[in-house]
N, C-alpha and C positions, 0 to 999 in steps of 0.2 A: 175311187181311184182318180176320177177327174178332178175332185177337190184337192187331192194330194199333188197332182201335177200343177194345178193352178197355184197352190201355195208355194210350190218349188219355183215356178216361174216368177211369182211375186218377190220371193226372197232373192232370187238371182238379179232381178231388175233393181231391187233395193241396194244390193251390194255394188252393182255397176254404177248406180247413181252416186253412191258414197265415194267410190273410187274416182269417178270423173270429177266430183266436187273437190276431192283432195288434190288431184293432179292440177286442176285449175288454180287452186289456192297456192300450190307450190310454184307454178309458173308465174303467178302474180307476184309472189315474194321474190322470185329470181329477177323479175323485171324491175321491181322497186329497188332491189339491191344493186342491180346493174346501173340504174339511173343515179342512185346515190353515189356509187363509186365514180361514175362519169363526172358528176357535178363536183365531187371532191378533187378529182384530178384536174379539172378545168380551173378550179379555184387555186389549187397549188401552182399550176403553171402561170396563171395570170398574176398571182401574188409574187412569184419569183421574178417575173418580167418587170413588175413595178419596182420591186426592191433593187433589181439590177440597174434599172434606168435611173433611180434616185442615187445609186452609187456610181454614177457616171459610166455605167456599163463596164466596170472593171473587174467583174467576177471571173470571167473566162480568161482574161489576160493575166490575172494574178493567181489562177488556180495552180499553176505549176510551181509556184513559190510557197505552197502551203507547208511543206516540210522544212523550209529553211530555218525558221525560228527554233523548232525542237532540235534540229541537228546542231545549231549553234550552241544551244544550252547544254546539250549532252557532250559536245566536243570540249567546251570550256570546262565543264564539270569534271570530265575525265582528265584533262590536263592538270587540274588543281584538286585531284581526288584526295591528296594527302590532307587538305584543309577541311574536308567534308565533316569529320567527327567534331572538330572545333566549331564549325558553323551550326551543326545540329544542336550542340550545347548552347550556343549563342541565342538561337531562336526558340529554344524549348520554353522559356517563360511566355513567349507569345502564343505557343500552342496551349499552354495551361490557361491563358486568358480566354482563348477560343473555346476550350472545353468548359470553362466556368460559365461563359455566356450561354452555351448550349444547355448545360445542366440546370442553371437557375431558371432559364426561360422555360424549359420543359417542366420543371417542378411547379412553378407558379401557373403556367398555362394549363397544366393538367388539373390543378386545383380549381381554376375558373371553369375549365371545360366540364369537370365533374358536376359542379353546381348547375351550370347551364343545361347539361344533359338531363339531369333529374327534373329540372323545371320545365323541360320541353318534351317530356315523354308521356304519352297517353297512358292513363291509369296510375301514374305516379306523381304527376305535376301537382304542386301545391295550389296553383291558380290555373285551372284548366283553360279558362278563357284567354289567358295570356300566352298559351303555347305558341301560336303563330308569331307573336312578338319576339319571343326568345329564339325561335328558329330563324327568323329573318335577321336577328342580330348576329347569330352564328354564321349565317350566309355572308353577311357583310365582312365579318372579321376574317374569314378565310378566303374571301374573294380578292381582297386587296393584297398584292404581293408584299413580302417583307421589305424588299428594297425600296418600294415607294414610301412605306411608313417610315423607314429609317432615314430616307432623304429629307422628309418633312421634319422629323425630330432633330436631325443634325442641324437643320437651319435654325431651329429654336434653341436646342440645348448645346449645340457644338459637337465636335467629334468626340469619340470615345466609346467605351463598351456599353454605356447606359442606353443610348438610342437603339443599338442593335438588340439589346436584351428586351426592351419594351416592344420593338417591332416583332421579334420572334415570339414573344409571349402572346401578343394579340392574335397572331396567325395560328399559333399552337392551340389556344383556347377555342377558336372557331373550328379547327379541324378535329381536335380530340372530342369536343362537345358533340359533334355530329356522329362520330364513331361510337362514343360512349352511349349516346341516346339509342342507337340501333341495337346495341347489346342489351341495354336496360329494358327495351321493349319485349325481349324474350324472357325476362325474369318471371319466376313464379310469384303470383300475387297472393297466394294463400298465407305465407308468413306475414305479409303486410296487413292483410285483413285480420289475422289473429292479433297482431300488435295493436291495431286500431280498436278492436273490441276490448282490449285490456286497458285502453285509455292512453296509449302512447301518442305523442305528438308527431308531426311530420318528420322532423329531424331524426327522432328515435326510430321511426318506421324505416327510413332510408338507411340509417346506420346499421340497424340490426336485422332488417328484413331483406334489403336489396343488395347492399354492398358485399356481404359474404358470398352471394351467388355470382356476382359479376366481377369480383376483384381480380381473378386470374386474367380475364380478357382485358380488363382495364390496364393492368400492369403490362401486358403484352403490347398493347397499342402505345402506351407511354414509352416503352423501350424503343419501339420502332420509330416513334417520333423523335426520340433523342438522337438516333442516327441521322435523321433528316436535318435536325437542328445543328448538328456539327457542321454539315456542309453549308447550311444557310449562314451560320456565323462566320465561316471562312469567306463566303461570297460577300457578305456585308462589309467585310474589312476593306474591300476594294473601293467603297464609297466613303471611307474615313471612319468606320465604326470600330477600329481597333482590332487587336488580335492578329492571328497569323496571316489573314488576308491582306491586312494593311501593310505588313512587312513584305509580302509577296508582290504587291502592287509597286512598292518602292523599288524593289530589286528588279522587276521587269521593266519599269519605266527608265531606270538608269541605263539599261542596255548592256552592250559588251563590257566586260570588266567586272560585272557583278552577277553574271549568269550562274556562277558556282553557288552564290547565295540563293538564287532562285531554285536551283536544283536541290539544295539542302532543305528548303522550305517545302518543296514538293514531296520530298522523302518523308518529312515529318507529317505532312497533311495526309498523304496516302496511307502511311503506316498507321496513323491513329484511326482513320476511317475504317480500314480493314480490321484492326484490332477490336474496335467497339462493335463493328458489324458482326463479327464472329461471336464475341462475348454475349451480346444481346440476343443473337439468334439462338444460342444454346439455352439462355434463360427463358426465352419465349417458348421454345420447344418443351422445356420442363414445366412451364406454367400451363400450357394448353394441351399437351399430349402426355404429360407425366414421364417424360424421358429423364434419365439421369444426366447430370452435368458432368 
């Protein structure tokens, strides 16, 4: 009976030690989390003060005017609302150009991303020792913003849709390559091993053994990237890369008198983004979850 009591006391002390260690760990995590949040707030406040100082301290003075421009655009667009359908038709070719930039960039970027992902995935790579090289290449491709690449290309190639397409393609290849690689890492290697034992080369193993497993997720990520690229192609138009963004920049820079044109371009841009967002979301749900379109 004494041994049973001793064992009970030992088990109780063990449970108490585990509880105390857990509580100490939770408190330590809370402390680290609080310190991280405090550092983040301090950096945000200091960064805002620096930006406000470089802006001649005009943020708070101009804050009350933040709604002036939207109200001017909406009021002028409402006054000239009868011209809105004709303006939408006028700028529809620019919308088509923007969508073409996004579609071509997504298609080419997804192709490069597919190759890079297979070359940088453990267990699938053709040259395993070069996996870090391909991964660092993808890091660089998605680390540089599209607008920076487009500005450099515009300086060399001039304005137009080609610099925008190349810039978005480079960023898309890096981003999709990373996501494709994470999906490919979860692929079953048994079909690949079976094809290798039958004498299939690397391309045949990837085409027949890996892609059928990961194709739904690859297509889902590519559709999601297409939505992002529509926005990116519109933004790059502001730096002279053509498309709807270029027309919007001109309309906004002209000021009052062409605000109705800016409103029509906004309608086209927002409508197309919402349409393709809903359309691709339904296809992604069908691919990943088996839902009906």
